[in-house]
Backbone as XML, in Angstrom:
<?xml version="1.0"?>
<chain id="A" units="angstrom">
  <residue number="1" name="MET">
    <atom name="N" x="-9.689" y="-17.007" z="26.438"/>
    <atom name="CA" x="-8.257" y="-16.862" z="26.389"/>
    <atom name="C" x="-7.677" y="-17.818" z="25.348"/>
  </residue>
  <residue number="2" name="MET">
    <atom name="N" x="-6.698" y="-17.327" z="24.566"/>
    <atom name="CA" x="-6.096" y="-18.149" z="23.510"/>
    <atom name="C" x="-5.012" y="-19.054" z="24.082"/>
  </residue>
  <residue number="3" name="ASP">
    <atom name="N" x="-4.924" y="-20.245" z="23.511"/>
    <atom name="CA" x="-3.837" y="-21.122" z="23.932"/>
    <atom name="C" x="-2.588" y="-20.830" z="23.094"/>
  </residue>
  <residue number="4" name="LYS">
    <atom name="N" x="-1.504" y="-21.486" z="23.408"/>
    <atom name="CA" x="-0.222" y="-21.212" z="22.760"/>
    <atom name="C" x="-0.267" y="-21.457" z="21.256"/>
  </residue>
  <residue number="5" name="MET">
    <atom name="N" x="-0.976" y="-22.468" z="20.821"/>
    <atom name="CA" x="-1.064" y="-22.785" z="19.391"/>
    <atom name="C" x="-1.802" y="-21.682" z="18.633"/>
  </residue>
  <residue number="6" name="GLU">
    <atom name="N" x="-2.863" y="-21.148" z="19.207"/>
    <atom name="CA" x="-3.594" y="-20.059" z="18.566"/>
    <atom name="C" x="-2.734" y="-18.795" z="18.475"/>
  </residue>
  <residue number="7" name="ILE">
    <atom name="N" x="-2.008" y="-18.499" z="19.543"/>
    <atom name="CA" x="-1.127" y="-17.333" z="19.551"/>
    <atom name="C" x="-0.049" y="-17.489" z="18.478"/>
  </residue>
  <residue number="8" name="ALA">
    <atom name="N" x="0.560" y="-18.669" z="18.419"/>
    <atom name="CA" x="1.601" y="-18.920" z="17.420"/>
    <atom name="C" x="1.039" y="-18.809" z="16.013"/>
  </residue>
  <residue number="9" name="SER">
    <atom name="N" x="-0.147" y="-19.344" z="15.802"/>
    <atom name="CA" x="-0.778" y="-19.290" z="14.487"/>
    <atom name="C" x="-1.060" y="-17.841" z="14.066"/>
  </residue>
  <residue number="10" name="LYS">
    <atom name="N" x="-1.578" y="-17.037" z="14.981"/>
    <atom name="CA" x="-1.855" y="-15.627" z="14.679"/>
    <atom name="C" x="-0.561" y="-14.859" z="14.400"/>
  </residue>
  <residue number="11" name="PHE">
    <atom name="N" x="0.486" y="-15.169" z="15.167"/>
    <atom name="CA" x="1.770" y="-14.518" z="14.944"/>
    <atom name="C" x="2.301" y="-14.843" z="13.548"/>
  </residue>
  <residue number="12" name="ILE">
    <atom name="N" x="2.267" y="-16.110" z="13.181"/>
    <atom name="CA" x="2.764" y="-16.523" z="11.869"/>
    <atom name="C" x="1.971" y="-15.848" z="10.759"/>
  </residue>
  <residue number="13" name="THR">
    <atom name="N" x="0.655" y="-15.809" z="10.898"/>
    <atom name="CA" x="-0.192" y="-15.162" z="9.890"/>
    <atom name="C" x="0.172" y="-13.685" z="9.759"/>
  </residue>
  <residue number="14" name="PHE">
    <atom name="N" x="0.329" y="-13.008" z="10.877"/>
    <atom name="CA" x="0.690" y="-11.591" z="10.869"/>
    <atom name="C" x="2.074" y="-11.389" z="10.250"/>
  </residue>
  <residue number="15" name="TYR">
    <atom name="N" x="3.049" y="-12.201" z="10.670"/>
    <atom name="CA" x="4.418" y="-12.078" z="10.186"/>
    <atom name="C" x="4.478" y="-12.267" z="8.674"/>
  </residue>
  <residue number="16" name="LEU">
    <atom name="N" x="3.831" y="-13.312" z="8.186"/>
    <atom name="CA" x="3.854" y="-13.574" z="6.749"/>
    <atom name="C" x="3.191" y="-12.458" z="5.959"/>
  </residue>
  <residue number="17" name="ALA">
    <atom name="N" x="2.136" y="-11.877" z="6.506"/>
    <atom name="CA" x="1.467" y="-10.770" z="5.818"/>
    <atom name="C" x="2.381" y="-9.544" z="5.738"/>
  </residue>
  <residue number="18" name="GLN">
    <atom name="N" x="3.198" y="-9.320" z="6.766"/>
    <atom name="CA" x="4.092" y="-8.163" z="6.793"/>
    <atom name="C" x="5.333" y="-8.364" z="5.935"/>
  </residue>
  <residue number="19" name="HIS">
    <atom name="N" x="5.774" y="-9.603" z="5.770"/>
    <atom name="CA" x="7.024" y="-9.887" z="5.089"/>
    <atom name="C" x="6.834" y="-10.660" z="3.790"/>
  </residue>
  <residue number="20" name="LYS">
    <atom name="N" x="5.699" y="-10.507" z="3.192"/>
    <atom name="CA" x="5.419" y="-11.227" z="1.959"/>
    <atom name="C" x="6.239" y="-10.631" z="0.820"/>
  </residue>
  <residue number="21" name="LEU">
    <atom name="N" x="6.957" y="-11.496" z="0.098"/>
    <atom name="CA" x="7.746" y="-11.049" z="-1.043"/>
    <atom name="C" x="6.857" y="-10.923" z="-2.262"/>
  </residue>
  <residue number="22" name="GLU">
    <atom name="N" x="7.123" y="-9.905" z="-3.057"/>
    <atom name="CA" x="6.380" y="-9.777" z="-4.301"/>
    <atom name="C" x="6.861" y="-10.867" z="-5.250"/>
  </residue>
  <residue number="23" name="PRO">
    <atom name="N" x="6.076" y="-11.185" z="-6.271"/>
    <atom name="CA" x="6.491" y="-12.239" z="-7.200"/>
    <atom name="C" x="7.881" y="-11.959" z="-7.773"/>
  </residue>
  <residue number="24" name="ASN">
    <atom name="N" x="8.699" y="-12.985" z="-7.862"/>
    <atom name="CA" x="10.055" y="-12.916" z="-8.410"/>
    <atom name="C" x="11.011" y="-12.059" z="-7.580"/>
  </residue>
  <residue number="25" name="GLN">
    <atom name="N" x="10.682" y="-11.735" z="-6.331"/>
    <atom name="CA" x="11.535" y="-10.882" z="-5.508"/>
    <atom name="C" x="12.901" y="-11.533" z="-5.257"/>
  </residue>
  <residue number="26" name="LYS">
    <atom name="N" x="12.900" y="-12.831" z="-4.955"/>
    <atom name="CA" x="14.175" y="-13.508" z="-4.712"/>
    <atom name="C" x="15.056" y="-13.475" z="-5.961"/>
  </residue>
  <residue number="27" name="LYS">
    <atom name="N" x="14.438" y="-13.670" z="-7.107"/>
    <atom name="CA" x="15.183" y="-13.641" z="-8.360"/>
    <atom name="C" x="15.754" y="-12.243" z="-8.606"/>
  </residue>
  <residue number="28" name="LYS">
    <atom name="N" x="14.957" y="-11.193" z="-8.340"/>
    <atom name="CA" x="15.421" y="-9.819" z="-8.512"/>
    <atom name="C" x="16.583" y="-9.513" z="-7.581"/>
  </residue>
  <residue number="29" name="GLU">
    <atom name="N" x="16.500" y="-9.973" z="-6.326"/>
    <atom name="CA" x="17.577" y="-9.739" z="-5.373"/>
    <atom name="C" x="18.854" y="-10.445" z="-5.801"/>
  </residue>
  <residue number="30" name="LYS">
    <atom name="N" x="18.735" y="-11.653" z="-6.326"/>
    <atom name="CA" x="19.904" y="-12.398" z="-6.782"/>
    <atom name="C" x="20.575" y="-11.678" z="-7.949"/>
  </residue>
  <residue number="31" name="ILE">
    <atom name="N" x="19.787" y="-11.181" z="-8.887"/>
    <atom name="CA" x="20.324" y="-10.435" z="-10.025"/>
    <atom name="C" x="21.012" y="-9.165" z="-9.537"/>
  </residue>
  <residue number="32" name="HIS">
    <atom name="N" x="20.392" y="-8.471" z="-8.587"/>
    <atom name="CA" x="20.963" y="-7.238" z="-8.044"/>
    <atom name="C" x="22.318" y="-7.519" z="-7.381"/>
  </residue>
  <residue number="33" name="ARG">
    <atom name="N" x="22.394" y="-8.585" z="-6.571"/>
    <atom name="CA" x="23.655" y="-8.935" z="-5.916"/>
    <atom name="C" x="24.729" y="-9.268" z="-6.943"/>
  </residue>
  <residue number="34" name="LYS">
    <atom name="N" x="24.341" y="-9.986" z="-7.994"/>
    <atom name="CA" x="25.305" y="-10.375" z="-9.020"/>
    <atom name="C" x="25.824" y="-9.145" z="-9.760"/>
  </residue>
  <residue number="35" name="GLN">
    <atom name="N" x="24.942" y="-8.201" z="-10.072"/>
    <atom name="CA" x="25.345" y="-6.999" z="-10.786"/>
    <atom name="C" x="26.248" y="-6.116" z="-9.937"/>
  </residue>
  <residue number="36" name="ASN">
    <atom name="N" x="26.069" y="-6.160" z="-8.625"/>
    <atom name="CA" x="26.852" y="-5.318" z="-7.732"/>
    <atom name="C" x="28.046" y="-6.040" z="-7.127"/>
  </residue>
  <residue number="37" name="GLY">
    <atom name="N" x="28.361" y="-7.231" z="-7.610"/>
    <atom name="CA" x="29.539" y="-7.949" z="-7.154"/>
    <atom name="C" x="29.456" y="-8.449" z="-5.735"/>
  </residue>
  <residue number="38" name="ALA">
    <atom name="N" x="28.267" y="-8.767" z="-5.251"/>
    <atom name="CA" x="28.116" y="-9.204" z="-3.868"/>
    <atom name="C" x="28.195" y="-10.720" z="-3.715"/>
  </residue>
  <residue number="39" name="ASN">
    <atom name="N" x="28.371" y="-11.449" z="-4.808"/>
    <atom name="CA" x="28.471" y="-12.905" z="-4.698"/>
    <atom name="C" x="29.892" y="-13.306" z="-4.350"/>
  </residue>
  <residue number="40" name="ARG">
    <atom name="N" x="30.039" y="-14.417" z="-3.670"/>
    <atom name="CA" x="31.366" y="-14.910" z="-3.307"/>
    <atom name="C" x="32.079" y="-15.399" z="-4.561"/>
  </residue>
  <residue number="41" name="GLY">
    <atom name="N" x="33.390" y="-15.296" z="-4.517"/>
    <atom name="CA" x="34.184" y="-15.847" z="-5.601"/>
    <atom name="C" x="34.323" y="-14.936" z="-6.804"/>
  </residue>
  <residue number="42" name="ASP">
    <atom name="N" x="33.816" y="-13.721" z="-6.739"/>
    <atom name="CA" x="33.918" y="-12.835" z="-7.903"/>
    <atom name="C" x="35.080" y="-11.865" z="-7.784"/>
  </residue>
  <residue number="43" name="GLY">
    <atom name="N" x="35.886" y="-11.968" z="-6.724"/>
    <atom name="CA" x="37.036" y="-11.106" z="-6.560"/>
    <atom name="C" x="36.735" y="-9.793" z="-5.873"/>
  </residue>
  <residue number="44" name="HIS">
    <atom name="N" x="35.483" y="-9.531" z="-5.574"/>
    <atom name="CA" x="35.113" y="-8.249" z="-4.956"/>
    <atom name="C" x="35.813" y="-8.049" z="-3.618"/>
  </residue>
  <residue number="45" name="LEU">
    <atom name="N" x="35.770" y="-9.035" z="-2.749"/>
    <atom name="CA" x="36.410" y="-8.908" z="-1.440"/>
    <atom name="C" x="37.928" y="-8.874" z="-1.567"/>
  </residue>
  <residue number="46" name="GLU">
    <atom name="N" x="38.451" y="-9.625" z="-2.516"/>
    <atom name="CA" x="39.888" y="-9.611" z="-2.713"/>
    <atom name="C" x="40.354" y="-8.208" z="-3.103"/>
  </residue>
  <residue number="47" name="ASP">
    <atom name="N" x="39.612" y="-7.547" z="-3.977"/>
    <atom name="CA" x="39.945" y="-6.177" z="-4.364"/>
    <atom name="C" x="39.880" y="-5.244" z="-3.162"/>
  </residue>
  <residue number="48" name="LEU">
    <atom name="N" x="38.893" y="-5.442" z="-2.333"/>
    <atom name="CA" x="38.716" y="-4.585" z="-1.169"/>
    <atom name="C" x="39.925" y="-4.646" z="-0.246"/>
  </residue>
  <residue number="49" name="PHE">
    <atom name="N" x="40.512" y="-5.820" z="-0.074"/>
    <atom name="CA" x="41.618" y="-5.986" z="0.859"/>
    <atom name="C" x="42.996" y="-5.855" z="0.210"/>
  </residue>
  <residue number="50" name="THR">
    <atom name="N" x="43.065" y="-5.707" z="-1.098"/>
    <atom name="CA" x="44.374" y="-5.606" z="-1.740"/>
    <atom name="C" x="44.619" y="-4.265" z="-2.418"/>
  </residue>
  <residue number="51" name="LYS">
    <atom name="N" x="43.590" y="-3.473" z="-2.640"/>
    <atom name="CA" x="43.817" y="-2.188" z="-3.308"/>
    <atom name="C" x="44.508" y="-1.218" z="-2.343"/>
  </residue>
  <residue number="52" name="GLU">
    <atom name="N" x="45.273" y="-0.310" z="-2.902"/>
    <atom name="CA" x="46.016" y="0.645" z="-2.087"/>
    <atom name="C" x="45.077" y="1.712" z="-1.535"/>
  </residue>
  <residue number="53" name="PHE">
    <atom name="N" x="45.465" y="2.304" z="-0.407"/>
    <atom name="CA" x="44.669" y="3.356" z="0.215"/>
    <atom name="C" x="45.567" y="4.557" z="0.478"/>
  </residue>
  <residue number="54" name="THR">
    <atom name="N" x="44.936" y="5.701" z="0.650"/>
    <atom name="CA" x="45.694" y="6.933" z="0.880"/>
    <atom name="C" x="45.933" y="7.131" z="2.375"/>
  </residue>
  <residue number="55" name="MET">
    <atom name="N" x="46.858" y="8.016" z="2.706"/>
    <atom name="CA" x="47.135" y="8.330" z="4.105"/>
    <atom name="C" x="45.902" y="8.965" z="4.745"/>
  </residue>
  <residue number="56" name="GLU">
    <atom name="N" x="45.157" y="9.759" z="3.990"/>
    <atom name="CA" x="43.936" y="10.377" z="4.523"/>
    <atom name="C" x="42.905" y="9.318" z="4.885"/>
  </residue>
  <residue number="57" name="GLU">
    <atom name="N" x="42.753" y="8.293" z="4.039"/>
    <atom name="CA" x="41.813" y="7.208" z="4.335"/>
    <atom name="C" x="42.233" y="6.458" z="5.598"/>
  </residue>
  <residue number="58" name="LEU">
    <atom name="N" x="43.539" y="6.232" z="5.746"/>
    <atom name="CA" x="44.041" y="5.546" z="6.932"/>
    <atom name="C" x="43.773" y="6.363" z="8.192"/>
  </residue>
  <residue number="59" name="LYS">
    <atom name="N" x="44.067" y="7.656" z="8.144"/>
    <atom name="CA" x="43.834" y="8.521" z="9.305"/>
    <atom name="C" x="42.351" y="8.561" z="9.672"/>
  </residue>
  <residue number="60" name="GLU">
    <atom name="N" x="41.487" y="8.640" z="8.683"/>
    <atom name="CA" x="40.045" y="8.673" z="8.929"/>
    <atom name="C" x="39.580" y="7.361" z="9.563"/>
  </residue>
  <residue number="61" name="ALA">
    <atom name="N" x="40.078" y="6.247" z="9.072"/>
    <atom name="CA" x="39.698" y="4.945" z="9.621"/>
    <atom name="C" x="40.153" y="4.818" z="11.074"/>
  </residue>
  <residue number="62" name="ILE">
    <atom name="N" x="41.379" y="5.250" z="11.366"/>
    <atom name="CA" x="41.887" y="5.169" z="12.741"/>
    <atom name="C" x="41.074" y="6.081" z="13.653"/>
  </residue>
  <residue number="63" name="LYS">
    <atom name="N" x="40.706" y="7.254" z="13.148"/>
    <atom name="CA" x="39.924" y="8.197" z="13.947"/>
    <atom name="C" x="38.550" y="7.616" z="14.309"/>
  </residue>
  <residue number="64" name="ASN">
    <atom name="N" x="37.999" y="6.785" z="13.437"/>
    <atom name="CA" x="36.652" y="6.248" z="13.643"/>
    <atom name="C" x="36.623" y="4.900" z="14.356"/>
  </residue>
  <residue number="65" name="ILE">
    <atom name="N" x="37.768" y="4.414" z="14.819"/>
    <atom name="CA" x="37.800" y="3.138" z="15.536"/>
    <atom name="C" x="37.127" y="3.304" z="16.895"/>
  </residue>
  <residue number="66" name="SER">
    <atom name="N" x="36.263" y="2.372" z="17.223"/>
    <atom name="CA" x="35.596" y="2.379" z="18.536"/>
    <atom name="C" x="36.480" y="1.669" z="19.552"/>
  </residue>
  <residue number="67" name="ASN">
    <atom name="N" x="36.788" y="2.347" z="20.652"/>
    <atom name="CA" x="37.569" y="1.734" z="21.720"/>
    <atom name="C" x="36.690" y="0.831" z="22.577"/>
  </residue>
  <residue number="68" name="LYS">
    <atom name="N" x="37.328" y="0.081" z="23.463"/>
    <atom name="CA" x="36.654" y="-0.836" z="24.377"/>
    <atom name="C" x="35.868" y="-1.912" z="23.616"/>
  </residue>
  <residue number="69" name="LYS">
    <atom name="N" x="36.429" y="-2.358" z="22.491"/>
    <atom name="CA" x="35.824" y="-3.430" z="21.702"/>
    <atom name="C" x="36.766" y="-4.625" z="21.696"/>
  </residue>
  <residue number="70" name="GLN">
    <atom name="N" x="36.257" y="-5.740" z="21.257"/>
    <atom name="CA" x="37.017" y="-6.977" z="21.155"/>
    <atom name="C" x="38.118" y="-6.828" z="20.101"/>
  </residue>
  <residue number="71" name="SER">
    <atom name="N" x="39.216" y="-7.563" z="20.285"/>
    <atom name="CA" x="40.266" y="-7.550" z="19.265"/>
    <atom name="C" x="39.766" y="-8.287" z="18.034"/>
  </residue>
  <residue number="72" name="GLY">
    <atom name="N" x="40.360" y="-7.978" z="16.905"/>
    <atom name="CA" x="39.995" y="-8.644" z="15.663"/>
    <atom name="C" x="40.776" y="-9.924" z="15.489"/>
  </residue>
  <residue number="73" name="PRO">
    <atom name="N" x="40.721" y="-10.501" z="14.287"/>
    <atom name="CA" x="41.455" y="-11.744" z="14.026"/>
    <atom name="C" x="42.961" y="-11.578" z="14.183"/>
  </residue>
  <residue number="74" name="ASP">
    <atom name="N" x="43.438" y="-10.317" z="14.110"/>
    <atom name="CA" x="44.866" y="-10.054" z="14.278"/>
    <atom name="C" x="45.276" y="-9.944" z="15.747"/>
  </residue>
  <residue number="75" name="LYS">
    <atom name="N" x="44.300" y="-10.063" z="16.654"/>
    <atom name="CA" x="44.517" y="-9.998" z="18.109"/>
    <atom name="C" x="45.016" y="-8.617" z="18.579"/>
  </residue>
  <residue number="76" name="ILE">
    <atom name="N" x="44.717" y="-7.592" z="17.806"/>
    <atom name="CA" x="45.105" y="-6.225" z="18.174"/>
    <atom name="C" x="43.854" y="-5.488" z="18.644"/>
  </residue>
  <residue number="77" name="PHE">
    <atom name="N" x="43.917" y="-4.947" z="19.860"/>
    <atom name="CA" x="42.794" y="-4.198" z="20.397"/>
    <atom name="C" x="42.790" y="-2.778" z="19.821"/>
  </residue>
  <residue number="78" name="PRO">
    <atom name="N" x="41.610" y="-2.181" z="19.636"/>
    <atom name="CA" x="41.523" y="-0.836" z="19.063"/>
    <atom name="C" x="42.350" y="0.192" z="19.833"/>
  </residue>
  <residue number="79" name="GLU">
    <atom name="N" x="42.438" y="0.048" z="21.151"/>
    <atom name="CA" x="43.212" y="1.006" z="21.951"/>
    <atom name="C" x="44.687" y="1.012" z="21.555"/>
  </residue>
  <residue number="80" name="PHE">
    <atom name="N" x="45.208" y="-0.117" z="21.095"/>
    <atom name="CA" x="46.611" y="-0.184" z="20.689"/>
    <atom name="C" x="46.862" y="0.665" z="19.442"/>
  </residue>
  <residue number="81" name="ILE">
    <atom name="N" x="45.883" y="0.700" z="18.572"/>
    <atom name="CA" x="46.029" y="1.454" z="17.318"/>
    <atom name="C" x="45.933" y="2.931" z="17.595"/>
  </residue>
</chain>
């Protein structure tokens, strides 16, 4: 029977083998995020919350709200909307 240290060691070995990054993977992901505007401070989120939306987009968003969920930062529950 294996002790806890052996089990942990086998788990780590298995996990690392399954999640091994290819060479330069982190660098590729960083470049991809930068090209797609996913970094903080680039104005991407500001555009998302300040651009105008259509009445159809608003109706679709309201239709897709899940009820019986926690209120957001505005303290408004989905059922109120």
